[in-house]
OpenMM code with the backbone's topology and positions (N, CA, C; nanometers):
from openmm import Vec3, app, unit

residues = "PRO LYS PHE VAL TYR ASN GLN LEU MET ASN GLY THR HIS LYS THR VAL LYS ARG ILE LEU GLN LEU GLU GLY ARG GLU GLU LEU VAL ASP LYS VAL ASP THR PHE PHE LYS VAL SER VAL ARG ARG GLN LEU ASN HIS PHE LEU GLY ASN VAL SER SER PRO VAL ASP THR CYS CYS HIS GLY ASP PHE TRP SER ASN ASN ILE MET PHE ASN TYR ASP ALA GLU GLY LYS VAL SER LYS SER ILE LEU VAL ASP PHE GLN MET ILE ASN PHE GLY HIS PRO ALA TYR ASP VAL LEU TYR MET MET TYR ILE SER THR ASP MET GLU PHE ARG ASN ALA HIS MET ALA GLU CYS LEU ALA THR TYR TRP SER THR LEU SER SER TYR LEU ASP GLN PHE LYS PRO LYS ASP ILE VAL TYR ASP GLU ALA MET PHE HIS ALA ASP ILE LYS GLU TYR LYS THR ILE ALA PHE VAL LEU ALA THR THR LEU LEU PRO ASN VAL LEU".split()
positions = [
    Vec3(11.6530, -5.1712, 15.3183),
    Vec3(11.5337, -5.2480, 15.3526),
    Vec3(11.4045, -5.1673, 15.3504),
    Vec3(11.4122, -5.0353, 15.3797),
    Vec3(11.2895, -4.9569, 15.3856),
    Vec3(11.2177, -4.9558, 15.2505),
    Vec3(11.2921, -4.9410, 15.1417),
    Vec3(11.2314, -4.9420, 15.0088),
    Vec3(11.1609, -5.0752, 14.9831),
    Vec3(11.2294, -5.1853, 15.0148),
    Vec3(11.1724, -5.3186, 14.9915),
    Vec3(11.0473, -5.3378, 15.0770),
    Vec3(11.0547, -5.3005, 15.2065),
    Vec3(10.9374, -5.3139, 15.2926),
    Vec3(10.8205, -5.2301, 15.2403),
    Vec3(10.8494, -5.1077, 15.1962),
    Vec3(10.7432, -5.0235, 15.1416),
    Vec3(10.6782, -5.0892, 15.0204),
    Vec3(10.7585, -5.1447, 14.9321),
    Vec3(10.7042, -5.2111, 14.8138),
    Vec3(10.6202, -5.3329, 14.8532),
    Vec3(10.6701, -5.4130, 14.9471),
    Vec3(10.5940, -5.5299, 14.9927),
    Vec3(10.4617, -5.4883, 15.0559),
    Vec3(10.4668, -5.3839, 15.1378),
    Vec3(10.3446, -5.3399, 15.2045),
    Vec3(10.2458, -5.2802, 15.1063),
    Vec3(10.2943, -5.2076, 15.0063),
    Vec3(10.2036, -5.1548, 14.9044),
    Vec3(10.1354, -5.2691, 14.8295),
    Vec3(10.2123, -5.3707, 14.7945),
    Vec3(10.1557, -5.4869, 14.7261),
    Vec3(10.0570, -5.5616, 14.8137),
    Vec3(10.0910, -5.5770, 14.9390),
    Vec3(10.0016, -5.6463, 15.0319),
    Vec3(9.8733, -5.5674, 15.0520),
    Vec3(9.8843, -5.4361, 15.0619),
    Vec3(9.7673, -5.3498, 15.0768),
    Vec3(9.6709, -5.3743, 14.9602),
    Vec3(9.7230, -5.3731, 14.8392),
    Vec3(9.6396, -5.3972, 14.7209),
    Vec3(9.5806, -5.5382, 14.7227),
    Vec3(9.6614, -5.6361, 14.7628),
    Vec3(9.6150, -5.7758, 14.7668),
    Vec3(9.5014, -5.7929, 14.8664),
    Vec3(9.5174, -5.7371, 14.9844),
    Vec3(9.4141, -5.7501, 15.0874),
    Vec3(9.2858, -5.6806, 15.0422),
    Vec3(9.2971, -5.5628, 14.9832),
    Vec3(9.1780, -5.4940, 14.9335),
    Vec3(9.1079, -5.5774, 14.8257),
    Vec3(9.1839, -5.6390, 14.7377),
    Vec3(9.1253, -5.7220, 14.6317),
    Vec3(9.0558, -5.8448, 14.6907),
    Vec3(9.1173, -5.9052, 14.7898),
    Vec3(9.0559, -6.0203, 14.8563),
    Vec3(8.9234, -5.9791, 14.9205),
    Vec3(8.9222, -5.8637, 14.9870),
    Vec3(8.7975, -5.8155, 15.0482),
    Vec3(8.6898, -5.7921, 14.9429),
    Vec3(8.7280, -5.7358, 14.8293),
    Vec3(8.6311, -5.7144, 14.7218),
    Vec3(8.5765, -5.8468, 14.6709),
    Vec3(8.6644, -5.9433, 14.6487),
    Vec3(8.6212, -6.0746, 14.5989),
    Vec3(8.5303, -6.1464, 14.6981),
    Vec3(8.5538, -6.1219, 14.8263),
    Vec3(8.4736, -6.1849, 14.9306),
    Vec3(8.3487, -6.1046, 14.9662),
    Vec3(8.3289, -5.9904, 14.8981),
    Vec3(8.2119, -5.9078, 14.9275),
    Vec3(8.2186, -5.8387, 15.0620),
    Vec3(8.3393, -5.8045, 15.1067),
    Vec3(8.3573, -5.7415, 15.2386),
    Vec3(8.4088, -5.5979, 15.2251),
    Vec3(8.3520, -5.5220, 15.1312),
    Vec3(8.3967, -5.3853, 15.1055),
    Vec3(8.3875, -5.2945, 15.2277),
    Vec3(8.3011, -5.3311, 15.3246),
    Vec3(8.2867, -5.2472, 15.4448),
    Vec3(8.4155, -5.2410, 15.5262),
    Vec3(8.5093, -5.3333, 15.5017),
    Vec3(8.6367, -5.3348, 15.5749),
    Vec3(8.7478, -5.2581, 15.5045),
    Vec3(8.7234, -5.2142, 15.3825),
    Vec3(8.8286, -5.1496, 15.3032),
    Vec3(8.8830, -5.0245, 15.3721),
    Vec3(8.7958, -4.9412, 15.4299),
    Vec3(8.8422, -4.8191, 15.4971),
    Vec3(8.9361, -4.8521, 15.6136),
    Vec3(8.9029, -4.9557, 15.6899),
    Vec3(8.9891, -4.9957, 15.8016),
    Vec3(9.1236, -5.0476, 15.7510),
    Vec3(9.1203, -5.1236, 15.6430),
    Vec3(9.2445, -5.1748, 15.5841),
    Vec3(9.3289, -5.0585, 15.5323),
    Vec3(9.2653, -4.9628, 15.4673),
    Vec3(9.3383, -4.8454, 15.4185),
    Vec3(9.4061, -4.7711, 15.5329),
    Vec3(9.3325, -4.7493, 15.6408),
    Vec3(9.3896, -4.6805, 15.7572),
    Vec3(9.5057, -4.7603, 15.8161),
    Vec3(9.4885, -4.8917, 15.8276),
    Vec3(9.5950, -4.9760, 15.8812),
    Vec3(9.7228, -4.9606, 15.7985),
    Vec3(9.7117, -4.9722, 15.6667),
    Vec3(9.8312, -4.9665, 15.5833),
    Vec3(9.8862, -4.8250, 15.5672),
    Vec3(9.8009, -4.7248, 15.5594),
    Vec3(9.8478, -4.5882, 15.5368),
    Vec3(9.8945, -4.5183, 15.6635),
    Vec3(9.8442, -4.5620, 15.7789),
    Vec3(9.8795, -4.4947, 15.9044),
    Vec3(9.9612, -4.5872, 15.9946),
    Vec3(9.8990, -4.6926, 16.0431),
    Vec3(9.9658, -4.7798, 16.1409),
    Vec3(10.0927, -4.8431, 16.0857),
    Vec3(10.0825, -4.9008, 15.9676),
    Vec3(10.1987, -4.9686, 15.9095),
    Vec3(10.3113, -4.8687, 15.8846),
    Vec3(10.2811, -4.7561, 15.8273),
    Vec3(10.3860, -4.6555, 15.7973),
    Vec3(10.4519, -4.6062, 15.9260),
    Vec3(10.3706, -4.5793, 16.0276),
    Vec3(10.4257, -4.5321, 16.1544),
    Vec3(10.5196, -4.6365, 16.2149),
    Vec3(10.4762, -4.7614, 16.2154),
    Vec3(10.5591, -4.8670, 16.2731),
    Vec3(10.6853, -4.8919, 16.1896),
    Vec3(10.6730, -4.8868, 16.0580),
    Vec3(10.7901, -4.9050, 15.9723),
    Vec3(10.8911, -4.7942, 15.9973),
    Vec3(10.8458, -4.6704, 16.0022),
    Vec3(10.9368, -4.5586, 16.0291),
    Vec3(10.9998, -4.5720, 16.1675),
    Vec3(10.9219, -4.6176, 16.2632),
    Vec3(10.9734, -4.6378, 16.3986),
    Vec3(11.0810, -4.7464, 16.3980),
    Vec3(11.0521, -4.8552, 16.3304),
    Vec3(11.1464, -4.9673, 16.3234),
    Vec3(11.2751, -4.9286, 16.2524),
    Vec3(11.2645, -4.8569, 16.1433),
    Vec3(11.3823, -4.8273, 16.0623),
    Vec3(11.4446, -4.6942, 16.1015),
    Vec3(11.4882, -4.6863, 16.2254),
    Vec3(11.5678, -4.5713, 16.2617),
    Vec3(11.5392, -4.5044, 16.3931),
    Vec3(11.4248, -4.5265, 16.4531),
    Vec3(11.3931, -4.4503, 16.5726),
    Vec3(11.3906, -4.5307, 16.7014),
    Vec3(11.4145, -4.6605, 16.6954),
    Vec3(11.4203, -4.7402, 16.8171),
    Vec3(11.5653, -4.7420, 16.8618),
    Vec3(11.5899, -4.6912, 16.9820),
    Vec3(11.7279, -4.6870, 17.0280),
    Vec3(11.7515, -4.7938, 17.1337),
    Vec3(11.8668, -4.8537, 17.1248),
    Vec3(11.9055, -4.9591, 17.2169),
    Vec3(12.0579, -4.9646, 17.2184),
    Vec3(12.1168, -5.0039, 17.3295),
    Vec3(12.2627, -5.0145, 17.3316),
    Vec3(12.3136, -5.1334, 17.2487),
    Vec3(12.2223, -5.2195, 17.2045),
    Vec3(12.2631, -5.3404, 17.1331),
    Vec3(12.2065, -5.3391, 16.9912),
    Vec3(12.2929, -5.3370, 16.8944),
    Vec3(12.2553, -5.3545, 16.7550),
    Vec3(12.3453, -5.4607, 16.6970),
    Vec3(12.2947, -5.5302, 16.5970),
    Vec3(12.3711, -5.6388, 16.5365),
    Vec3(12.3285, -5.6544, 16.3913),
    Vec3(12.3922, -5.7425, 16.3222),
    Vec3(12.3524, -5.7753, 16.1862),
    Vec3(12.2291, -5.8651, 16.1939),
    Vec3(12.1203, -5.8215, 16.1318),
    Vec3(11.9954, -5.8975, 16.1324),
    Vec3(11.9708, -5.9561, 15.9938),
    Vec3(11.9145, -6.0732, 15.9895),
    Vec3(11.8809, -6.1383, 15.8633),
    Vec3(11.7780, -6.0559, 15.7867),
    Vec3(11.6766, -6.0063, 15.8565),
    Vec3(11.5766, -5.9204, 15.7960),
    Vec3(11.4560, -5.9931, 15.7380),
    Vec3(11.4697, -6.1225, 15.7123),
    Vec3(11.3602, -6.2035, 15.6593),
    Vec3(11.3700, -6.3429, 15.7203),
    Vec3(11.3890, -6.3441, 15.8518),
    Vec3(11.4168, -6.4678, 15.9247),
    Vec3(11.2876, -6.5398, 15.9575),
    Vec3(11.2564, -6.6424, 15.8791),
    Vec3(11.1397, -6.7251, 15.9036),
    Vec3(11.1689, -6.8645, 15.8511),
    Vec3(11.0776, -6.9572, 15.8779),
    Vec3(11.1037, -7.0996, 15.8525),
    Vec3(11.1345, -7.1319, 15.7067),
    Vec3(11.0777, -7.0592, 15.6112),
    Vec3(11.1058, -7.0883, 15.4705),
    Vec3(11.2446, -7.0439, 15.4266),
    Vec3(11.3143, -6.9702, 15.5105),
    Vec3(11.4505, -6.9281, 15.4775),
    Vec3(11.5550, -7.0057, 15.5580),
    Vec3(11.5150, -7.1220, 15.6042),
    Vec3(11.6071, -7.2123, 15.6727),
    Vec3(11.6018, -7.3455, 15.5993),
    Vec3(11.7182, -7.3935, 15.5579),
    Vec3(11.7248, -7.5261, 15.4951),
    Vec3(11.7723, -7.6246, 15.6007),
    Vec3(11.7076, -7.7391, 15.6039),
    Vec3(11.7373, -7.8406, 15.7047),
    Vec3(11.7959, -7.9651, 15.6391),
    Vec3(11.8923, -8.0277, 15.7075),
    Vec3(11.9460, -8.1578, 15.6692),
    Vec3(11.9031, -8.2554, 15.7784),
    Vec3(11.8444, -8.3672, 15.7380),
    Vec3(11.7915, -8.4643, 15.8332),
    Vec3(11.8804, -8.5885, 15.8372),
    Vec3(11.8934, -8.6458, 15.9551),
    Vec3(11.9693, -8.7706, 15.9686),
    Vec3(11.8788, -8.8896, 15.9340),
    Vec3(11.9321, -9.0091, 15.9463),
    Vec3(11.8584, -9.1314, 15.9093),
    Vec3(11.7319, -9.1505, 15.9933),
    Vec3(11.7293, -9.0931, 16.1134),
    Vec3(11.6125, -9.1059, 16.2018),
    Vec3(11.5094, -8.9948, 16.1796),
    Vec3(11.5368, -8.9066, 16.0838),
    Vec3(11.4447, -8.7986, 16.0538),
    Vec3(11.4583, -8.6767, 16.1424),
    Vec3(11.5657, -8.6703, 16.2210),
    Vec3(11.5899, -8.5547, 16.3070),
    Vec3(11.6818, -8.4572, 16.2345),
    Vec3(11.6627, -8.3284, 16.2638),
    Vec3(11.7460, -8.2261, 16.2018),
    Vec3(11.8890, -8.2419, 16.2523),
    Vec3(11.9825, -8.2582, 16.1579),
    Vec3(12.1227, -8.2711, 16.1960),
    Vec3(12.2008, -8.1429, 16.1681),
    Vec3(12.1565, -8.0642, 16.0706),
    Vec3(12.2205, -7.9372, 16.0368),
    Vec3(12.1144, -7.8433, 15.9796),
    Vec3(12.1433, -7.7159, 15.9873),
    Vec3(12.0565, -7.6169, 15.9225),
    Vec3(12.1422, -7.5037, 15.8695),
    Vec3(12.0901, -7.4340, 15.7698),
    Vec3(12.1612, -7.3196, 15.7133),
    Vec3(12.0586, -7.2134, 15.6740),
    Vec3(12.0930, -7.0885, 15.7002),
    Vec3(12.0070, -6.9769, 15.6608),
    Vec3(12.0329, -6.9420, 15.5149),
    Vec3(11.9270, -6.9041, 15.4440),
    Vec3(11.9381, -6.8597, 15.3056),
    Vec3(11.8607, -6.7287, 15.2895),
    Vec3(11.8709, -6.6669, 15.1722),
    Vec3(11.7913, -6.5495, 15.1348),
    Vec3(11.8283, -6.4266, 15.2187),
    Vec3(11.9401, -6.3662, 15.1852),
    Vec3(11.9931, -6.2544, 15.2642),
    Vec3(11.9690, -6.1169, 15.2022),
    Vec3(11.8678, -6.1013, 15.1137),
    Vec3(11.8444, -5.9719, 15.0505),
    Vec3(11.8042, -5.8620, 15.1488),
    Vec3(11.7444, -5.8984, 15.2614),
    Vec3(11.6930, -5.7998, 15.3560),
    Vec3(11.7876, -5.7763, 15.4742),
    Vec3(11.9094, -5.8244, 15.4633),
    Vec3(12.0040, -5.8099, 15.5746),
    Vec3(12.0186, -5.6619, 15.6112),
    Vec3(12.0223, -5.6350, 15.7398),
    Vec3(12.0338, -5.4969, 15.7864),
    Vec3(12.0970, -5.4940, 15.9251),
    Vec3(12.1296, -5.3761, 15.9691),
    Vec3(12.1875, -5.3554, 16.1010),
    Vec3(12.0755, -5.3090, 16.1925),
    Vec3(12.0485, -5.3859, 16.2977),
    Vec3(11.9396, -5.3491, 16.3862),
    Vec3(11.9418, -5.4283, 16.5149),
    Vec3(11.8322, -5.4248, 16.5837),
    Vec3(11.8220, -5.4904, 16.7139),
    Vec3(11.7971, -5.6403, 16.6966),
    Vec3(11.8639, -5.7257, 16.7746),
    Vec3(11.8444, -5.8698, 16.7608),
    Vec3(11.7022, -5.9170, 16.7914),
    Vec3(11.6232, -5.8392, 16.8620),
    Vec3(11.4844, -5.8766, 16.8891),
    Vec3(11.4045, -5.8857, 16.7597),
    Vec3(11.4436, -5.8091, 16.6598),
    Vec3(11.3693, -5.8072, 16.5349),
    Vec3(11.3589, -5.9463, 16.4724),
    Vec3(11.4718, -6.0131, 16.4527),
    Vec3(11.4697, -6.1429, 16.3857),
    Vec3(11.3903, -6.2480, 16.4636),
    Vec3(11.4072, -6.2542, 16.5938),
    Vec3(11.3368, -6.3574, 16.6704),
    Vec3(11.1857, -6.3331, 16.6699),
    Vec3(11.1435, -6.2087, 16.6801),
    Vec3(11.0002, -6.1807, 16.6776),
    Vec3(10.9412, -6.2005, 16.5382),
    Vec3(11.0149, -6.1630, 16.4373),
    Vec3(10.9702, -6.1844, 16.2996),
    Vec3(10.9470, -6.3335, 16.2764),
    Vec3(11.0418, -6.4152, 16.3210),
    Vec3(11.0280, -6.5611, 16.3090),
    Vec3(10.9024, -6.6095, 16.3819),
    Vec3(10.8816, -6.5605, 16.5023),
    Vec3(10.7685, -6.6067, 16.5818),
    Vec3(10.6345, -6.5673, 16.5190),
    Vec3(10.6258, -6.4472, 16.4624),
    Vec3(10.4980, -6.4028, 16.4064),
    Vec3(10.4728, -6.4571, 16.2662),
    Vec3(10.5751, -6.4806, 16.1885),
    Vec3(10.5563, -6.5320, 16.0530),
    Vec3(10.5442, -6.6846, 16.0521),
    Vec3(10.6201, -6.7514, 16.1368),
    Vec3(10.6313, -6.8981, 16.1277),
    Vec3(10.5491, -6.9757, 16.2298),
    Vec3(10.4823, -6.9081, 16.3201),
    Vec3(10.4044, -6.9791, 16.4217),
    Vec3(10.2645, -6.9193, 16.4327),
    Vec3(10.1741, -6.9954, 16.4881),
    Vec3(10.0398, -6.9440, 16.5091),
    Vec3(10.0250, -6.8927, 16.6529),
    Vec3(9.9118, -6.8303, 16.6800),
    Vec3(9.8890, -6.7712, 16.8116),
    Vec3(9.8924, -6.8767, 16.9222),
    Vec3(9.8415, -6.9938, 16.8954),
    Vec3(9.8421, -7.1004, 16.9960),
    Vec3(9.9852, -7.1370, 17.0357),
    Vec3(10.0724, -7.1506, 16.9354),
    Vec3(10.2124, -7.1830, 16.9648),
    Vec3(10.2772, -7.0687, 17.0426),
    Vec3(10.2555, -6.9451, 16.9973),
    Vec3(10.3165, -6.8299, 17.0654),
    Vec3(10.2693, -6.8209, 17.2096),
    Vec3(10.1400, -6.8392, 17.2323),
    Vec3(10.0876, -6.8329, 17.3694),
    Vec3(10.1506, -6.9396, 17.4578),
    Vec3(10.1743, -7.0572, 17.4025),
    Vec3(10.2289, -7.1688, 17.4809),
    Vec3(10.3810, -7.1633, 17.4951),
    Vec3(10.4513, -7.1064, 17.3974),
    Vec3(10.5975, -7.1214, 17.3940),
    Vec3(10.6786, -6.9933, 17.3809),
    Vec3(10.6143, -6.8776, 17.3710),
    Vec3(10.6898, -6.7535, 17.3502),
    Vec3(10.7917, -6.7309, 17.4610),
    Vec3(10.7525, -6.7455, 17.5855),
    Vec3(10.8456, -6.7224, 17.6973),
    Vec3(10.9652, -6.8168, 17.6896),
    Vec3(10.9394, -6.9426, 17.6597),
    Vec3(11.0477, -7.0415, 17.6472),
    Vec3(11.1406, -7.0078, 17.5305),
    Vec3(11.0831, -6.9699, 17.4169),
    Vec3(11.1645, -6.9332, 17.2998),
    Vec3(11.2502, -6.8105, 17.3291),
    Vec3(11.1905, -6.7106, 17.3936),
    Vec3(11.2664, -6.5892, 17.4260),
    Vec3(11.3748, -6.6170, 17.5298),
    Vec3(11.3481, -6.7059, 17.6244),
    Vec3(11.4499, -6.7420, 17.7239),
    Vec3(11.5682, -6.8110, 17.6567),
    Vec3(11.5399, -6.9007, 17.5644),
    Vec3(11.6475, -6.9683, 17.4905),
    Vec3(11.7252, -6.8684, 17.4064),
    Vec3(11.6530, -6.7797, 17.3401),
    Vec3(11.7176, -6.6768, 17.2580),
    Vec3(11.8060, -6.5872, 17.3449),
    Vec3(11.7529, -6.5421, 17.4604),
    Vec3(11.8306, -6.4570, 17.5501),
    Vec3(11.9561, -6.5293, 17.5977),
    Vec3(11.9450, -6.6542, 17.6302),
    Vec3(12.0597, -6.7318, 17.6768),
    Vec3(12.1717, -6.7319, 17.5726),
    Vec3(12.1349, -6.7549, 17.4487),
    Vec3(12.2344, -6.7551, 17.3405),
    Vec3(12.2878, -6.6145, 17.3163),
    Vec3(12.1984, -6.5170, 17.3070),
    Vec3(12.2405, -6.3789, 17.2830),
    Vec3(12.3323, -6.3299, 17.3942),
    Vec3(12.2985, -6.3558, 17.5186),
    Vec3(12.3795, -6.3054, 17.6299),
    Vec3(12.5188, -6.3680, 17.6311),
    Vec3(12.5310, -6.4928, 17.5858),
    Vec3(12.6648, -6.5534, 17.5789),
    Vec3(12.7515, -6.4805, 17.4763),
    Vec3(12.6906, -6.4380, 17.3655),
    Vec3(12.7653, -6.3596, 17.2664),
    Vec3(12.7955, -6.2200, 17.3188),
    Vec3(12.6986, -6.1604, 17.3871),
    Vec3(12.7221, -6.0274, 17.4432),
    Vec3(12.8357, -6.0301, 17.5450),
    Vec3(12.8389, -6.1339, 17.6280),
    Vec3(12.9464, -6.1462, 17.7260),
    Vec3(13.0836, -6.1487, 17.6582),
    Vec3(13.0894, -6.2113, 17.5431),
    Vec3(13.2167, -6.2222, 17.4714),
    Vec3(13.2519, -6.0986, 17.3917),
    Vec3(13.1534, -6.0365, 17.3259),
    Vec3(13.1857, -5.9398, 17.2217),
    Vec3(13.1383, -5.7969, 17.2426),
    Vec3(13.0515, -5.7697, 17.3369),
    Vec3(13.0042, -5.6322, 17.3516),
    Vec3(13.1147, -5.5448, 17.4093),
    Vec3(13.1138, -5.4157, 17.3763),
    Vec3(13.2112, -5.3237, 17.4364),
    Vec3(13.1963, -5.3210, 17.5880),
    Vec3(13.3050, -5.3008, 17.6563),
    Vec3(13.3068, -5.3064, 17.8036),
    Vec3(13.2120, -5.2056, 17.8687),
    Vec3(13.1921, -5.0899, 17.8064),
    Vec3(13.1103, -4.9864, 17.8688),
    Vec3(12.9605, -5.0015, 17.8409),
    Vec3(12.9210, -5.1035, 17.7670),
    Vec3(12.7803, -5.1257, 17.7346),
    Vec3(12.7156, -5.2157, 17.8401),
    Vec3(12.6013, -5.1713, 17.8901),
    Vec3(12.5236, -5.2525, 17.9836),
    Vec3(12.3957, -5.2935, 17.9118),
    Vec3(12.3725, -5.4225, 17.9061),
    Vec3(12.2496, -5.4742, 17.8455),
    Vec3(12.2165, -5.6044, 17.9159),
    Vec3(12.1089, -5.6015, 17.9949),
    Vec3(12.0741, -5.7200, 18.0728),
    Vec3(11.9405, -5.7776, 18.0266),
    Vec3(11.8969, -5.8832, 18.0926),
    Vec3(11.7746, -5.9523, 18.0518),
    Vec3(11.6515, -5.8624, 18.0632),
    Vec3(11.6463, -5.7783, 18.1648),
    Vec3(11.5315, -5.6873, 18.1801),
    Vec3(11.5255, -5.5899, 18.0622),
    Vec3(11.6408, -5.5406, 18.0192),
    Vec3(11.6453, -5.4501, 17.9038),
    Vec3(11.6031, -5.5241, 17.7767),
    Vec3(11.6458, -5.6486, 17.7647),
    Vec3(11.6078, -5.7311, 17.6499),
    Vec3(11.4558, -5.7457, 17.6442),
    Vec3(11.3935, -5.7772, 17.7572),
    Vec3(11.2476, -5.7951, 17.7584),
    Vec3(11.1744, -5.6631, 17.7336),
    Vec3(11.2307, -5.5518, 17.7777),
    Vec3(11.1711, -5.4211, 17.7465),
    Vec3(11.1781, -5.3965, 17.5953),
    Vec3(11.2898, -5.4332, 17.5336),
    Vec3(11.3027, -5.4192, 17.3880),
    Vec3(11.2080, -5.5131, 17.3145),
    Vec3(11.1910, -5.6343, 17.3653),
    Vec3(11.0968, -5.7288, 17.3052),
    Vec3(10.9568, -5.6678, 17.3070),
    Vec3(10.9187, -5.6082, 17.4185),
    Vec3(10.7867, -5.5450, 17.4291),
    Vec3(10.7729, -5.4343, 17.3251),
    Vec3(10.8772, -5.3552, 17.3075),
    Vec3(10.8761, -5.2461, 17.2088),
    Vec3(10.8658, -5.3008, 17.0668),
    Vec3(10.9400, -5.4046, 17.0378),
    Vec3(10.9459, -5.4589, 16.9028),
    Vec3(10.8270, -5.5486, 16.8679),
    Vec3(10.7527, -5.5964, 16.9662),
    Vec3(10.6399, -5.6863, 16.9366),
    Vec3(10.5415, -5.6220, 16.8407),
    Vec3(10.5078, -5.4972, 16.8625),
    Vec3(10.4137, -5.4288, 16.7745),
    Vec3(10.4694, -5.4179, 16.6339),
    Vec3(10.5965, -5.3827, 16.6243),
    Vec3(10.6599, -5.3688, 16.4941),
    Vec3(10.6617, -5.5033, 16.4215),
    Vec3(10.6994, -5.6083, 16.4914),
    Vec3(10.7045, -5.7419, 16.4308),
    Vec3(10.5655, -5.7860, 16.3873),
    Vec3(10.4647, -5.7582, 16.4693),
    Vec3(10.3287, -5.7953, 16.4334),
    Vec3(10.2842, -5.7217, 16.3075),
    Vec3(10.3120, -5.5923, 16.3004),
    Vec3(10.2739, -5.5149, 16.1823),
    Vec3(10.3418, -5.5710, 16.0578),
    Vec3(10.4712, -5.5970, 16.0670),
    Vec3(10.5413, -5.6527, 15.9507),
    Vec3(10.4858, -5.7890, 15.9129),
    Vec3(10.4606, -5.8723, 16.0109),
    Vec3(10.4075, -6.0060, 15.9819),
    Vec3(10.2706, -5.9976, 15.9158),
    Vec3(10.1840, -5.9122, 15.9657),
    Vec3(10.0500, -5.9034, 15.9082),
    Vec3(10.0517, -5.8421, 15.7698),
    Vec3(10.1510, -5.7599, 15.7409),
    Vec3(10.1573, -5.7015, 15.6078),
    Vec3(10.2265, -5.7921, 15.5083),
    Vec3(10.3172, -5.8762, 15.5557),
    Vec3(10.3903, -5.9624, 15.4629),
    Vec3(10.3263, -6.0995, 15.4463),
    Vec3(10.2529, -6.1468, 15.5449),
    Vec3(10.1979, -6.2821, 15.5386),
    Vec3(10.1069, -6.3061, 15.4178),
    Vec3(10.0205, -6.2124, 15.3776),
    Vec3(9.9408, -6.2389, 15.2562),
    Vec3(10.0277, -6.2650, 15.1326),
    Vec3(10.1447, -6.2030, 15.1241),
    Vec3(10.2354, -6.2298, 15.0123),
    Vec3(10.2882, -6.3729, 15.0194),
    Vec3(10.3122, -6.4194, 15.1404),
    Vec3(10.3621, -6.5559, 15.1603),
    Vec3(10.2546, -6.6569, 15.1208),
    Vec3(10.1299, -6.6287, 15.1636),
    Vec3(10.0197, -6.7206, 15.1341),
    Vec3(9.9856, -6.7199, 14.9871),
] * unit.nanometer
topology = app.Topology()
chain = topology.addChain("A")
for resn in residues:
    res = topology.addResidue(resn, chain)
    for name in ("N", "CA", "C"):
        topology.addAtom(name, app.Element.getBySymbol(name[0]), res)
């Protein structure tokens, strides 16, 4: 995944700089360069190998609304869903996928209103799996989960801001 993320971020860096040039906003180019050359690289390196947690799992790696196919019933309600597009699958912390989804697929207004509820639902599901499948000597509770969410929020935000121009 690191190679793919680097390629996406390099492309996004060029795209954002070109957009600024077209919009006559060259005064922002230095800040964009610093963001992509320093902040993004630091966060990517941190994400891909230096965040330690007792809980790691198989992550989709590109978990957002466009990678979910929905089947609707006669009333227009979702009856089934399936994940697609597994090129970025990796082994990592489960906080990654949920935060990536929240930053790529929702706006700030939705996150401000519903982030706590979404994370509570996610924790409820995750903890039921942990109760069943985690090794007996591993301790991972809700407080640890929220500490990891806090750690991963910056990483998820950086990835979302670097990948979203490619999506648009």
